[in-house]
C-alpha positions as CSV (number, residue, x, y, z in Angstrom):
1,M,3.6,-34.5,-36.7
2,A,3.7,-32.2,-33.5
3,S,0.4,-30.1,-34.6
4,R,-1.7,-33.6,-34.8
5,E,-0.5,-34.6,-31.1
6,R,-1.4,-30.9,-30.3
7,A,-4.6,-31.5,-32.0
8,L,-5.1,-35.2,-30.2
9,E,-4.0,-33.2,-26.7
10,A,-6.4,-30.4,-26.6
11,Y,-9.4,-32.8,-28.1
12,R,-8.6,-35.0,-24.9
13,I,-8.7,-31.6,-22.5
14,E,-12.1,-31.0,-24.4
15,I,-13.3,-34.4,-23.5
16,A,-12.3,-34.0,-20.0
17,V,-13.6,-30.8,-19.3
18,A,-17.0,-31.8,-20.3
19,T,-17.1,-34.9,-18.1
20,L,-15.7,-33.0,-14.8
21,P,-17.9,-33.9,-12.0
22,A,-20.2,-31.2,-10.0
23,P,-18.5,-31.5,-7.1
24,T,-15.2,-30.9,-8.7
25,V,-16.1,-28.0,-10.5
26,V,-17.9,-26.1,-7.6
27,G,-15.3,-27.0,-4.6
28,S,-12.7,-25.4,-7.7
29,G,-15.1,-22.3,-7.9
30,V,-15.2,-21.8,-4.5
31,T,-11.3,-21.7,-3.8
32,A,-10.7,-19.9,-6.8
33,G,-13.5,-17.2,-5.3
34,I,-11.8,-17.1,-1.9
35,I,-8.5,-16.3,-3.0
36,A,-9.5,-13.9,-5.6
37,G,-11.7,-12.2,-2.9
38,I,-8.8,-12.0,-0.7
39,V,-6.7,-10.4,-3.2
40,M,-9.3,-7.9,-3.8
41,L,-9.5,-7.3,0.2
42,V,-5.9,-6.6,0.1
43,W,-5.8,-4.2,-2.8
44,A,-8.6,-2.2,-1.2
45,M,-6.9,-2.0,2.7
46,A,-3.9,-1.3,0.9
47,T,-5.5,1.9,-1.3
48,S,-7.5,2.8,1.5
49,V,-4.0,3.1,4.1
50,V,-2.3,5.1,0.8
51,S,-5.7,7.5,0.9
52,G,-5.5,7.7,4.8
53,L,-8.6,5.9,5.6
54,G,-6.8,3.5,7.5
55,V,-6.7,-0.3,6.5
56,W,-9.7,-1.5,8.4
57,I,-12.3,0.6,6.4
58,M,-13.3,-2.2,3.7
59,P,-14.4,-4.7,6.0
60,Q,-16.1,-2.2,8.0
61,M,-18.0,-0.6,4.9
62,I,-19.3,-4.7,4.0
63,A,-20.5,-4.8,7.7
64,G,-22.4,-1.5,7.4
65,M,-24.8,-4.1,5.9
66,F,-25.7,-5.0,9.1
67,Y,-24.4,-2.4,11.7
68,G,-25.4,0.8,9.6
69,P,-23.4,3.8,10.2
70,L,-22.3,2.5,13.5
71,T,-19.8,0.1,11.7
72,F,-17.0,2.6,12.1
73,V,-17.4,2.6,15.6
74,R,-17.9,-1.0,16.5
75,G,-14.2,-1.9,16.4
76,A,-13.1,-5.8,15.8
77,T,-16.7,-6.9,15.6
78,T,-17.4,-4.8,12.5
79,V,-14.0,-6.2,11.0
80,L,-14.3,-9.6,11.5
81,A,-17.8,-9.6,10.0
82,G,-16.9,-7.7,6.9
83,T,-14.4,-10.0,6.3
84,L,-16.5,-12.9,6.9
85,I,-19.2,-11.3,4.6
86,H,-16.7,-10.8,2.1
87,L,-15.1,-14.3,2.0
88,V,-18.5,-16.2,2.0
89,V,-20.1,-13.8,-1.0
90,S,-16.7,-14.4,-2.9
91,G,-16.9,-17.9,-2.4
92,A,-20.5,-17.9,-3.6
93,L,-19.5,-16.0,-6.7
94,G,-16.8,-18.0,-7.7
95,V,-19.1,-21.0,-7.2
96,L,-21.5,-19.2,-9.7
97,F,-18.7,-18.3,-12.0
98,A,-17.3,-22.1,-12.3
99,L,-21.1,-23.2,-12.9
100,M,-21.3,-21.0,-16.0
101,V,-17.9,-21.7,-17.5
102,G,-16.7,-24.7,-15.5
103,W,-17.7,-26.9,-18.6
104,R,-16.5,-25.0,-21.7
105,P,-13.6,-25.7,-23.1
106,A,-11.4,-22.4,-23.1
107,R,-8.5,-21.3,-25.5
108,E,-5.8,-19.5,-23.7
109,G,-6.8,-16.1,-22.8
110,Q,-10.4,-16.8,-22.9
111,M,-10.9,-17.5,-19.6
112,I,-9.4,-14.5,-18.4
113,A,-11.9,-12.5,-21.0
114,W,-14.5,-14.7,-19.2
115,G,-13.4,-13.5,-15.8
116,V,-13.1,-9.7,-16.5
117,A,-16.5,-9.7,-18.0
118,Y,-17.4,-11.7,-14.6
119,G,-16.1,-9.3,-12.7
120,L,-17.6,-6.1,-14.2
121,A,-20.7,-7.7,-14.3
122,I,-20.6,-8.1,-10.6
123,W,-19.3,-4.5,-10.5
124,L,-22.7,-3.2,-12.1
125,V,-24.8,-5.1,-10.2
126,R,-23.6,-4.5,-7.1
127,S,-23.0,-0.7,-7.3
128,F,-26.5,-0.2,-8.8
129,G,-28.4,-2.7,-7.4
130,V,-27.5,-4.7,-4.5
131,L,-25.1,-1.7,-2.5
132,P,-27.9,0.7,-2.9
133,L,-30.6,-1.6,-1.8
134,L,-28.6,-3.8,1.0
135,N,-26.0,-1.3,2.3
136,P,-26.3,2.0,1.5
137,T,-23.5,2.9,4.3
138,M,-21.0,1.2,1.8
139,S,-23.0,2.4,-1.3
140,A,-22.5,6.0,-0.7
141,R,-18.5,5.2,0.2
142,V,-17.6,3.5,-2.4
143,A,-19.3,6.1,-5.1
144,L,-16.2,8.6,-3.5
145,V,-14.0,6.3,-5.5
146,P,-15.2,4.9,-8.6
147,V,-12.3,3.9,-10.4
148,D,-10.7,2.2,-7.5
149,W,-14.4,0.4,-6.6
150,L,-14.1,-0.7,-10.6
151,F,-10.7,-1.7,-10.7
152,Q,-11.1,-3.9,-7.5
153,H,-13.7,-5.9,-9.1
154,F,-11.6,-6.1,-12.2
155,L,-9.1,-7.7,-10.5
156,Y,-11.4,-10.3,-8.6
157,G,-12.5,-11.2,-12.2
158,V,-8.9,-11.6,-13.4
159,V,-7.8,-13.4,-10.1
160,L,-10.6,-15.6,-9.9
161,A,-10.6,-17.3,-14.2
162,F,-6.8,-17.7,-13.3
163,C,-7.0,-19.6,-10.2
164,F,-10.3,-21.2,-11.3
165,D,-8.4,-22.1,-15.0
166,R,-5.2,-23.6,-12.7
167,R,-7.4,-25.5,-10.7
168,R,-8.9,-27.1,-13.4
169,E,-6.2,-28.0,-15.6
170,A,-4.5,-29.4,-12.7
171,R,-7.5,-31.4,-12.2
172,L,-7.7,-32.5,-16.2
173,R,-3.9,-33.4,-16.1
174,R,-4.2,-35.5,-13.0
175,P,-3.6,-39.3,-13.9
176,A,-7.0,-41.5,-13.7
177,L,-7.0,-43.4,-10.9
178,P,-6.5,-47.5,-12.1
């Protein structure tokens, strides 16, 4: 009897996932992407401090997209610009993830696996496509720490998937309005 009830609950969730409105999926993607971006940035900043590069090196490198090598001598402006760029891109990538997987029913652990694959795909595209073209300043520097750079994207994918899945499940379990 309990297995029948679990099957019915799984079916109800599957139907609910298929009917989630687009704004819910997009909003959950933005939120999850920004949270994952913050976790990624905190990790990058912590490893930068440990390696002796200083706490602000990662936001400064991100801002190198606009400031070039002068990004390291511009101070707070580049830190703020780099942080904002990072959070906007993180949110946008969260939306893309949400649109790709948002309506698919996911078994336990499946969403995390999708997040890991997504994070690694972002790493590939950024490392070998986007950064060399748009931000050579950052590209040259992340090439010096390839394992940490890869781990940051792995971490982004895991946190993104976890947060997105939790928000999506919370929405599914919310009682319907009368």
